[in-house]
Wavefront OBJ file of the C-alpha trace (Angstrom):
o trace
v -20.920 -0.782 12.583
v -21.381 3.041 13.165
v -20.072 3.370 16.532
v -16.970 1.155 15.573
v -16.365 3.668 12.923
v -17.089 6.925 15.634
v -14.443 5.175 17.740
v -11.979 5.061 14.937
v -12.611 8.666 13.987
v -12.076 9.405 17.826
v -8.892 8.045 18.419
v -7.792 9.464 15.290
v -8.345 12.658 16.588
v -6.687 11.937 19.775
v -3.770 10.599 18.304
v -3.361 13.353 16.177
v -1.363 15.066 19.375
v 1.057 12.417 18.304
v 2.063 14.568 15.182
v 4.534 17.255 14.734
v 3.637 19.359 11.649
v 7.262 19.498 10.166
v 6.421 21.223 6.744
v 2.936 21.870 6.155
v 2.159 22.693 2.842
v -1.567 22.042 2.788
v -2.337 25.516 1.568
v -0.964 24.580 -1.826
v -4.080 21.841 -2.168
v -6.201 22.588 -5.061
v -9.823 21.583 -5.030
v -9.818 18.351 -7.794
v -6.073 17.686 -6.695
v -5.330 13.541 -5.689
v -3.585 13.055 -2.894
v -1.342 10.231 -1.510
v -0.341 9.404 1.924
v 1.838 6.870 3.832
v 4.050 6.767 6.828
v 7.227 5.805 6.196
v 10.611 5.413 8.153
v 14.002 4.960 7.086
v 13.268 4.655 2.977
v 15.659 7.287 1.323
v 16.882 4.801 -1.088
v 13.455 4.318 -2.129
v 12.008 7.697 -2.248
v 13.158 9.081 -5.635
v 11.536 6.658 -7.906
v 8.211 6.616 -5.852
v 7.915 10.303 -5.683
v 8.885 10.443 -9.401
v 6.599 7.704 -10.316
v 3.101 8.919 -8.519
v 3.695 11.739 -9.812
v 4.081 11.297 -13.433
v 0.808 9.233 -13.213
v -1.197 12.559 -11.301
v -0.993 12.608 -8.034
v -1.296 16.740 -6.982
v -0.076 16.172 -3.392
v 1.775 13.891 -0.760
v 0.799 13.917 2.774
v 3.484 11.452 5.110
v 3.974 10.933 8.350
v 7.924 10.399 8.891
v 8.000 7.429 12.011
v 11.845 9.168 13.241
v 13.820 8.476 10.648
v 17.799 8.434 10.965
v 18.933 8.010 7.336
v 18.130 10.818 4.870
v 14.379 10.739 4.951
v 13.267 13.619 6.852
v 16.127 15.997 4.177
v 14.773 14.248 0.942
v 11.492 14.914 2.274
v 12.218 18.879 3.099
v 12.870 19.350 -0.769
v 9.617 18.085 -2.082
v 7.689 21.344 -2.859
v 4.031 19.473 -3.357
v 4.692 18.013 0.055
v 3.523 17.897 4.051
v 5.272 15.992 6.212
v 4.408 15.656 9.911
v 7.164 13.836 11.632
v 6.380 11.482 14.852
v 8.839 9.652 17.270
v 5.717 8.154 18.942
v 5.035 3.779 18.729
v 3.861 2.612 14.684
v 2.564 -0.104 16.917
v 0.384 2.363 19.304
v -1.445 3.993 16.689
v -2.944 1.255 15.443
v 0.208 0.359 13.042
v -0.276 4.227 11.347
v -3.794 4.113 10.809
v -4.695 7.128 13.364
v -2.613 8.764 11.934
v -3.578 8.112 8.513
v -7.136 8.916 9.165
v -6.459 12.019 11.278
v -4.821 13.328 8.127
v -7.334 12.168 5.707
v -10.218 13.731 8.200
v -8.148 17.066 8.404
v -6.934 17.291 4.599
v -8.725 14.873 2.093
v -12.579 15.418 2.456
v -14.048 15.399 -1.184
v -10.696 14.370 -2.607
v -9.349 11.036 -4.059
v -7.064 9.829 -2.151
v -4.214 7.209 -2.811
v -3.253 4.560 0.289
v -0.053 3.250 -0.375
v 3.436 2.372 1.072
v 6.997 3.372 -0.456
v 7.676 -0.504 -1.351
v 3.721 -0.333 -3.609
v 3.036 0.439 -6.753
v -0.230 0.860 -7.792
v -1.123 -0.899 -11.413
v -4.635 -0.258 -12.618
v -6.572 -0.638 -16.143
v -4.743 1.300 -18.931
v -2.415 2.729 -16.641
v 0.075 2.629 -19.812
v -1.817 5.361 -21.771
v -4.025 7.218 -19.080
v -3.555 9.003 -15.807
v -5.108 8.033 -12.575
v -7.258 10.949 -12.599
v -8.947 9.766 -15.520
v -9.275 6.774 -13.611
v -11.135 8.590 -10.811
v -13.544 10.817 -13.026
v -14.374 7.470 -14.862
v -15.105 6.567 -11.370
v -16.756 9.642 -10.331
v -19.261 9.302 -13.466
v -20.173 5.719 -12.379
v -20.882 6.347 -8.614
v -17.850 4.385 -7.344
v -16.223 6.136 -4.636
v -13.818 3.135 -3.576
v -11.300 1.100 -5.548
v -9.574 -2.402 -4.874
v -6.196 -3.520 -5.812
v -4.273 -6.773 -5.180
v -0.737 -6.674 -3.537
v 1.329 -8.552 -5.883
v 4.694 -9.431 -4.266
v 7.443 -9.490 -7.038
v 10.843 -10.858 -6.340
v 14.211 -11.190 -8.428
v 15.082 -14.552 -10.176
v 17.644 -16.029 -7.513
v 18.927 -14.189 -4.137
v 17.214 -11.573 -3.789
v 20.810 -9.748 -2.657
v 22.420 -10.647 -5.525
v 21.652 -7.270 -7.412
v 22.470 -4.071 -5.303
v 19.243 -1.658 -5.674
v 20.093 1.891 -6.669
v 18.361 5.202 -5.625
v 16.346 6.521 -8.628
v 16.063 3.103 -10.090
v 12.727 1.434 -10.745
v 12.702 -1.442 -9.020
v 11.000 -4.018 -11.342
v 14.260 -3.510 -13.155
v 15.464 -5.931 -10.839
v 11.934 -7.438 -8.776
v 10.189 -8.363 -12.012
v 8.712 -12.160 -10.982
v 5.682 -12.996 -9.414
v 2.961 -16.380 -8.683
v -0.060 -15.981 -11.159
v -1.741 -18.365 -8.994
v -1.717 -19.778 -5.725
v -3.806 -17.623 -4.130
v -7.045 -18.296 -1.755
v -9.401 -15.649 -1.391
v -12.362 -15.462 1.543
v -14.835 -13.031 2.261
v -14.854 -11.423 6.249
v -18.597 -11.765 6.754
v -18.143 -8.587 9.585
v -16.766 -6.081 7.003
v -17.948 -7.236 4.342
v -14.328 -7.266 2.125
v -12.540 -10.179 0.276
v -9.742 -11.891 2.163
v -6.692 -12.443 0.210
v -3.906 -14.568 0.941
v -0.900 -16.963 -0.985
v 1.907 -15.671 -3.337
v 5.711 -16.186 -2.129
v 5.044 -15.026 0.847
v 2.731 -18.051 2.037
v 4.318 -20.775 0.216
v 8.266 -19.460 1.276
v 7.500 -17.959 4.882
v 4.459 -19.552 5.832
v 4.147 -23.107 4.000
v 3.017 -24.896 7.662
v 0.778 -22.218 8.599
v -0.615 -20.486 5.658
v -3.545 -19.039 6.820
v -1.244 -16.832 9.498
v 0.176 -15.163 5.954
v -0.267 -11.152 5.832
v -3.388 -10.095 3.610
v -2.896 -9.517 0.086
v -6.197 -7.292 -0.254
v -5.721 -3.670 -0.257
v -8.082 -0.461 -0.692
v -5.647 2.298 -1.802
v -7.983 4.399 -3.834
v -11.027 5.973 -2.102
v -13.033 9.385 -2.786
v -12.875 10.595 0.836
v -15.081 11.563 3.159
v -14.693 13.293 6.831
v -17.040 10.234 7.955
v -14.799 7.987 6.714
v -12.395 5.628 8.162
v -9.508 2.658 7.666
v -9.909 -0.098 9.927
v -7.113 -2.105 9.832
v -4.170 -1.125 7.398
v -5.989 -0.577 3.957
v -7.510 -4.084 4.204
v -11.072 -2.416 4.927
v -13.097 0.967 5.703
v -15.605 2.137 7.462
v -18.535 2.518 6.559
v -18.310 -1.105 5.200
v -19.728 -0.530 1.788
v -16.480 0.874 0.996
v -15.346 -2.862 1.279
v -17.357 -4.595 -1.548
v -14.932 -3.645 -4.404
v -15.614 -6.951 -6.421
v -19.102 -8.164 -7.938
v -21.414 -10.496 -5.978
v -23.171 -11.916 -8.697
v -20.360 -13.403 -10.808
v -19.242 -10.740 -12.943
v -16.232 -8.206 -12.649
v -15.622 -4.935 -11.507
v -12.485 -2.888 -12.504
v -10.183 -3.498 -9.934
v -6.072 -3.294 -9.760
v -2.729 -4.538 -8.588
v -0.161 -2.856 -6.345
v 3.185 -4.299 -7.173
v 4.794 -4.827 -3.931
v 8.674 -4.022 -4.329
v 9.306 -4.885 -0.783
v 11.947 -7.672 -1.524
v 14.939 -6.223 -2.970
v 18.967 -5.735 -1.869
v 17.889 -3.874 1.239
v 15.092 -5.920 2.688
v 17.309 -8.203 5.030
v 18.744 -5.185 6.607
v 15.128 -3.965 6.961
v 13.891 -6.557 8.209
v 16.751 -7.668 10.798
v 15.789 -3.661 11.955
v 11.753 -4.405 12.162
v 12.603 -8.146 13.944
v 14.343 -5.600 16.709
v 11.749 -2.976 16.586
v 8.776 -5.301 17.114
v 6.492 -2.314 15.708
v 4.191 -4.506 13.104
v 1.457 -6.765 13.595
v 1.716 -9.499 16.162
v 5.370 -8.566 17.280
v 6.161 -8.508 13.906
v 5.749 -12.015 13.543
v 5.563 -11.902 9.461
v 9.561 -10.553 10.371
v 10.338 -13.427 12.054
v 8.747 -15.929 9.235
v 11.625 -13.682 6.936
v 14.396 -13.892 9.416
v 14.354 -17.590 9.877
v 14.394 -18.396 5.954
v 16.086 -16.212 4.331
v 19.332 -16.925 6.276
v 18.786 -20.580 4.586
v 17.479 -19.918 0.928
v 17.161 -15.990 0.164
v 15.640 -17.180 -3.347
v 11.882 -16.765 -3.803
v 12.282 -17.938 -7.427
v 10.586 -21.034 -8.678
v 9.327 -23.178 -11.856
v 5.409 -21.873 -12.087
v 6.993 -17.495 -11.570
v 6.134 -15.173 -14.502
v 7.639 -12.220 -15.509
v 6.114 -9.362 -14.905
v 5.081 -7.462 -18.716
v 2.264 -5.292 -18.424
v -1.121 -5.048 -16.891
v -3.015 -6.539 -19.818
v -0.640 -9.829 -18.630
v -2.367 -9.460 -15.381
v -6.282 -9.173 -16.159
v -5.180 -12.213 -18.229
v -4.038 -14.297 -15.133
v -7.580 -12.758 -13.797
v -5.389 -10.675 -10.608
v -7.289 -7.645 -11.751
v -10.094 -5.705 -14.257
v -10.619 -3.476 -16.478
v -14.518 -4.033 -15.941
v -16.553 -2.185 -17.990
v -13.958 0.554 -18.254
v -13.445 0.716 -21.907
l 1 2 3 4 5 6 7 8 9 10 11 12 13 14 15 16 17 18 19 20 21 22 23 24 25 26 27 28 29 30 31 32 33 34 35 36 37 38 39 40 41 42 43 44 45 46 47 48 49 50 51 52 53 54 55 56 57 58 59 60 61 62 63 64 65 66 67 68 69 70 71 72 73 74 75 76 77 78 79 80 81 82 83 84 85 86 87 88 89 90 91 92 93 94 95 96 97 98 99 100 101 102 103 104 105 106 107 108 109 110 111 112 113 114 115 116 117 118 119 120 121 122 123 124 125 126 127 128 129 130 131 132 133 134 135 136 137 138 139 140 141 142 143 144 145 146 147 148 149 150 151 152 153 154 155 156 157 158 159 160 161 162 163 164 165 166 167 168 169 170 171 172 173 174 175 176 177 178 179 180 181 182 183 184 185 186 187 188 189 190 191 192 193 194 195 196 197 198 199 200 201 202 203 204 205 206 207 208 209 210 211 212 213 214 215 216 217 218 219 220 221 222 223 224 225 226 227 228 229 230 231 232 233 234 235 236 237 238 239 240 241 242 243 244 245 246 247 248 249 250 251 252 253 254 255 256 257 258 259 260 261 262 263 264 265 266 267 268 269 270 271 272 273 274 275 276 277 278 279 280 281 282 283 284 285 286 287 288 289 290 291 292 293 294 295 296 297 298 299 300 301 302 303 304 305 306 307 308 309 310 311 312 313 314 315 316 317 318 319 320 321 322 323 324 325 326 327 328
């Protein structure tokens, strides 16, 4: 495991040459700042709400890799004073789906900081998020000597066709996509890295019903007290050292955990899926997007009679999708 981690760090150092600094404002990062990092492409319509959401919850600085956007994303990012931006036209796939770029930037700028690694369609829900900032959560994690915090990726979707209600820039996606599957999930332990592997939900039942084992993974570890020796291995599903992956209680109790509300399924999705199907830059030659394209043409509706409407984080805890653990 130590050798694997060193290889990931060496690879990150080598792939850092893919990144061209466009707006380097990292000198504005203060010692206790919470950092958000992500790789994006053509997400201009989503970014206004995304930035507002995370600023309101206490993120202090954004580290963003723009993977050759053409839709105004670069212009939006240039106007954000709390954002450092790098550009790359290099293959997202050849950078281990952006993981190499993430590891390179975190190693250089994030040592000693709490970092949040999320995509533009992911919104972090954590215990007491309606009254407490992310800073309150990280302070409690520090006091509890906890270095990583897990979150299940929860797919949300509209009732009816996903293209029926146009999404507007700056709009809360949950105003449209507010339904989710409360069950229909499988969990197993990864014997190599020790993390939990979660699959299921609407993507498994709608797009991978004949091969559920190929459905996308829903386990993520987005919040980490970063150290220069750490490295993400595959997306934010798992890390090295592997002790960071134990964000659950092995003995049947509960550790505090959160949810990433995954707002992929909006009116913008069909166009996005078509683009990614052509680019083939995602995992398995974009096998996930092939499944989307085939199903959505015939039935672009993910709602079913077992769907639940999202209310708040306490509802998600009742369903067992997240937990406040012993954080009171």
